VOSE-105282 format. One record per residue (C-alpha): residue in one letter; y, z, x; residue number from 1. Coordinates in Angstrom, 3 decimals, always signed. Layout:
<pts>
PT aa       c2       c3       c1   i
PT  A        Y        Z        X NUM
...
</pts>
This chain:
<pts>
PT aa       c2       c3       c1   i
PT  M  +20.584  -15.043   +5.040   1
PT  P  +19.916  -11.314   +4.590   2
PT  E  +21.807   -9.094   +6.997   3
PT  V  +19.552   -7.880   +9.822   4
PT  T  +20.307   -4.188   +9.225   5
PT  T  +19.276   -4.528   +5.570   6
PT  L  +16.168   -6.466   +6.595   7
PT  V  +15.063   -3.707   +8.976   8
PT  Q  +15.871   -0.991   +6.418   9
PT  D  +13.682   -2.811   +3.876  10
PT  Y  +10.952   -3.259   +6.515  11
PT  I  +10.889   +0.502   +7.177  12
PT  A  +11.075   +1.188   +3.426  13
PT  S   +7.997   -0.994   +2.857  14
PT  F   +5.980   +1.239   +5.209  15
PT  N   +7.123   +4.289   +3.228  16
PT  E   +6.733   +2.908   -0.302  17
PT  S   +3.619   +4.319   -1.953  18
PT  D   +3.939   +2.393   -5.223  19
PT  P   +1.923   -0.819   -4.615  20
PT  A   +4.124   -3.031   -6.819  21
PT  R   +7.365   -1.788   -5.267  22
PT  R   +5.872   -2.052   -1.757  23
PT  R   +4.895   -5.664   -2.463  24
PT  E   +8.442   -6.435   -3.661  25
PT  L   +9.773   -5.193   -0.335  26
PT  I   +7.160   -7.127   +1.642  27
PT  D   +7.958  -10.323   -0.255  28
PT  R  +11.670   -9.830   +0.454  29
PT  V  +11.211   -9.046   +4.169  30
PT  W   +8.391  -11.340   +5.296  31
PT  A   +7.877  -15.116   +5.330  32
PT  D   +4.793  -16.427   +3.492  33
PT  D   +2.945  -17.132   +6.744  34
PT  A   +4.188  -14.081   +8.657  35
PT  T   +2.152  -12.155  +11.212  36
PT  Y   +2.217   -8.573  +12.472  37
PT  L   +0.480   -7.332  +15.604  38
PT  D   +0.501   -4.036  +17.489  39
PT  P   -2.148   -2.273  +19.606  40
PT  V   -3.928   -0.758  +16.582  41
PT  M   -3.058   -2.923  +13.538  42
PT  A   -2.669   -6.563  +12.577  43
PT  G   -1.797   -8.442   +9.421  44
PT  D   -1.620  -12.138   +8.575  45
PT  G   +0.441  -13.382   +5.652  46
PT  R   +2.063  -11.173   +3.060  47
PT  D   -1.307  -10.120   +1.617  48
PT  G   -2.620   -9.082   +5.030  49
PT  I   +0.571   -7.208   +5.857  50
PT  D   +0.438   -5.420   +2.498  51
PT  R   -3.168   -4.328   +3.167  52
PT  M   -2.203   -3.201   +6.672  53
PT  V   +0.687   -1.060   +5.377  54
PT  A   -1.561   +0.478   +2.690  55
PT  A   -4.129   +1.330   +5.382  56
PT  A   -1.453   +2.967   +7.563  57
PT  Q   -0.332   +5.067   +4.595  58
PT  A   -3.926   +6.123   +3.912  59
PT  Q   -4.393   +7.087   +7.562  60
PT  F   -1.181   +9.162   +7.661  61
PT  P   -0.661  +10.825   +4.262  62
PT  G   +2.372  +13.100   +4.210  63
PT  H   +4.153  +11.126   +6.923  64
PT  R   +7.215   +8.896   +6.882  65
PT  F   +8.591   +6.146   +9.123  66
PT  E  +12.194   +6.503  +10.313  67
PT  P  +14.365   +4.091  +12.306  68
PT  T  +15.358   +5.251  +15.802  69
PT  L  +16.909   +2.263  +17.592  70
PT  G  +18.986   -0.732  +16.562  71
PT  P  +18.505   -3.116  +15.103  72
PT  D  +19.679   -5.396  +17.866  73
PT  A  +19.613   -9.102  +17.126  74
PT  H  +20.534  -12.414  +18.672  75
PT  H  +19.574  -15.975  +17.800  76
PT  D  +16.333  -15.679  +15.823  77
PT  R  +15.174  -12.420  +17.485  78
PT  V  +15.435   -8.780  +16.447  79
PT  R  +14.442   -5.504  +18.098  80
PT  F  +14.297   -2.053  +16.512  81
PT  G  +12.695   +1.309  +17.124  82
PT  W  +10.918   +3.669  +14.763  83
PT  R   +9.031   +6.930  +14.650  84
PT  L   +6.397   +8.332  +12.303  85
PT  V   +7.146  +11.916  +11.301  86
PT  S   +5.356  +14.603   +9.355  87
PT  E   +7.115  +15.358   +6.080  88
PT  A   +5.880  +18.958   +6.371  89
PT  D   +7.487  +19.899   +9.681  90
PT  G   +9.331  +16.823  +10.990  91
PT  A   +7.047  +16.491  +14.021  92
PT  T   +6.850  +12.995  +15.498  93
PT  V   +3.255  +11.764  +15.587  94
PT  A   +3.949   +8.199  +16.759  95
PT  A   +6.875   +6.069  +17.889  96
PT  G   +7.420   +2.512  +18.921  97
PT  T   +9.609   -0.529  +19.290  98
PT  D   +9.105   -3.691  +17.285  99
PT  F  +10.246   -7.181  +18.253 100
PT  G  +10.616   -9.774  +15.528 101
PT  V  +11.208  -13.478  +15.108 102
PT  L  +13.300  -14.488  +12.106 103
PT  T  +13.015  -17.513   +9.842 104
PT  G  +16.013  -19.719   +9.052 105
PT  D  +16.557  -17.748   +5.845 106
PT  G  +16.538  -14.422   +7.705 107
PT  R  +13.075  -13.105   +6.873 108
PT  L  +10.513  -11.999   +9.426 109
PT  R   +8.145  -14.696  +10.689 110
PT  A   +6.412  -12.504  +13.274 111
PT  V   +6.588   -8.925  +14.523 112
PT  T   +4.984   -7.581  +17.666 113
PT  G   +4.951   -3.804  +17.903 114
PT  F   +4.692   -1.652  +21.011 115
PT  L   +3.743   +2.011  +20.825 116
PT  E   +5.572   +4.546  +22.974 117
PT  A   +3.695   +7.019  +25.134 118
PT  P   +3.529  +10.464  +23.526 119
PT  A   +6.108  +12.975  +24.729 120
PT  A   +4.768  +15.396  +27.324 121
</pts>
C-alpha cells in the first residue's frame, strides 16, 4: 500500500503537472479505476473524468500552483488534507480548501470530496 503522505503529494502533483502524459501517470497511480471527485465547482468520474477535470482547472488558472497546507491525517480508510492555489507570479492565494478521501485496500483514492474555504477578509 502506498504511504498516505506520498499519495497526497502525488495527488497535489497531478493538479500541477502540465504534461498530459505525466499527469495521467500520476492520476493512474493515485486514483482507483472507478474513483470519483466532487467539490462545489468541479466533479470527475473515473480516471478519465478526473484527468479532464484537472486539465480544465489548469486551463482556468494558468500561472497558478496547488500547494499542501494541512496533513495529511489518516485513519482506517479515510484521509484528510488541506491545499491552497497560489499565483506563481506573486504567491497570492486565490483559493483554498480541505479534501476528504476514502482509500481502496491497495491505498489509492476511491473518492474525494472537497470543501472550499471562505476567502480571507
